[in-house]
C-alpha positions as CSV (number, residue, x, y, z in Angstrom):
1,T,51.5,18.7,-32.9
2,C,50.6,21.6,-35.2
3,R,53.4,24.1,-35.6
4,R,51.7,26.4,-38.2
5,A,52.0,30.2,-37.8
6,W,49.1,32.1,-36.2
7,R,47.6,34.9,-38.3
8,L,47.4,38.5,-36.8
9,T,45.2,41.0,-38.5
10,I,45.2,44.7,-37.7
11,E,43.0,47.4,-39.3
12,L,45.0,50.6,-39.5
13,M,44.7,54.0,-40.9
14,Q,47.5,54.1,-43.4
15,V,50.8,55.2,-42.0
16,N,53.6,57.3,-43.5
17,D,56.9,56.0,-42.1
18,L,58.6,52.9,-43.5
19,N,60.1,51.9,-40.2
20,N,56.9,51.2,-38.0
21,R,57.4,47.7,-36.6
22,V,55.0,45.2,-35.1
23,L,56.1,42.9,-32.3
24,I,54.5,40.2,-30.2
25,N,56.1,39.6,-26.8
26,A,59.1,41.7,-27.9
27,Q,59.7,39.6,-31.1
28,P,59.0,40.8,-34.6
29,V,56.1,39.3,-36.6
30,Q,56.4,38.5,-40.4
31,P,56.5,40.9,-42.2
32,P,57.9,43.0,-39.3
33,Y,56.8,46.4,-40.7
34,L,53.4,48.1,-41.1
35,P,52.5,48.7,-44.7
36,V,53.1,52.2,-46.0
37,E,50.2,54.3,-47.2
38,D,49.3,55.1,-50.8
39,F,47.9,58.5,-49.7
40,T,44.2,57.4,-50.0
41,H,43.8,57.9,-46.2
42,I,41.6,54.9,-45.7
43,W,41.4,52.0,-43.2
44,V,43.3,49.0,-44.5
45,Q,43.8,45.5,-43.1
46,A,47.3,44.3,-42.5
47,T,48.1,40.6,-42.0
48,F,51.1,39.2,-40.2
49,A,52.4,35.7,-39.4
50,V,53.1,34.9,-35.8
51,A,55.3,31.9,-35.1
52,P,53.8,29.6,-32.5
53,D,56.9,29.9,-30.2
54,Q,56.3,33.6,-30.0
55,L,53.1,33.1,-28.1
56,R,52.6,32.4,-24.4
57,I,49.8,30.8,-22.4
58,G,47.8,33.7,-21.0
59,R,48.6,37.3,-21.7
60,N,50.5,38.2,-24.9
61,T,51.6,41.8,-25.7
62,I,51.4,43.4,-29.1
63,T,53.7,46.4,-29.5
64,L,53.6,48.9,-32.4
65,H,57.0,50.7,-32.5
66,S,56.9,54.0,-34.3
67,G,60.2,54.3,-36.2
68,K,62.1,57.3,-37.4
69,L,62.8,57.1,-41.1
70,F,64.9,60.3,-41.1
71,P,66.2,60.6,-37.5
72,A,68.7,63.3,-38.3
73,F,65.8,65.6,-39.3
74,Q,63.6,64.9,-36.3
75,Q,63.8,66.3,-32.8
76,F,65.0,64.1,-30.0
77,G,62.1,62.2,-28.4
78,Y,59.7,63.3,-31.2
79,T,58.3,61.1,-34.0
80,W,56.4,62.6,-37.0
81,D,54.2,59.6,-37.6
82,D,51.0,58.6,-35.8
83,V,49.3,55.2,-35.8
84,Q,45.6,54.5,-35.5
85,V,44.5,50.9,-35.2
86,R,41.3,49.0,-34.6
87,N,40.0,45.4,-34.7
88,I,43.2,43.6,-33.7
89,V,42.5,39.8,-34.1
90,L,44.8,36.8,-33.6
91,Y,43.6,33.7,-35.4
92,K,44.6,30.2,-34.4
93,P,45.7,28.1,-37.3
94,T,43.6,25.2,-38.5
95,C,45.7,22.1,-38.2
96,E,43.3,19.2,-39.2
97,D,45.5,18.3,-42.1
98,A,48.8,18.9,-40.4
99,P,51.2,15.9,-40.0
């Protein structure tokens, strides 16, 4: 049986906060955080590894959790960052050469 990680790609408008997390079925992917912008304000593609045991047969849920880098300076229930995403794709691993 092939136990290689699946590959998740997400195109995103670069984000500001260091603490924006990506989860599948309530479990973090690797790396667990969205990349931080370099202030060019362009669409970038982020790639994440998804362990095979994180996935279910049927519906799977991707969650983007907007974090609060400086919670003491933000109002309760309000987050400064926004996240724009498009073209979310989950690629099945190729396992022809797997043991």
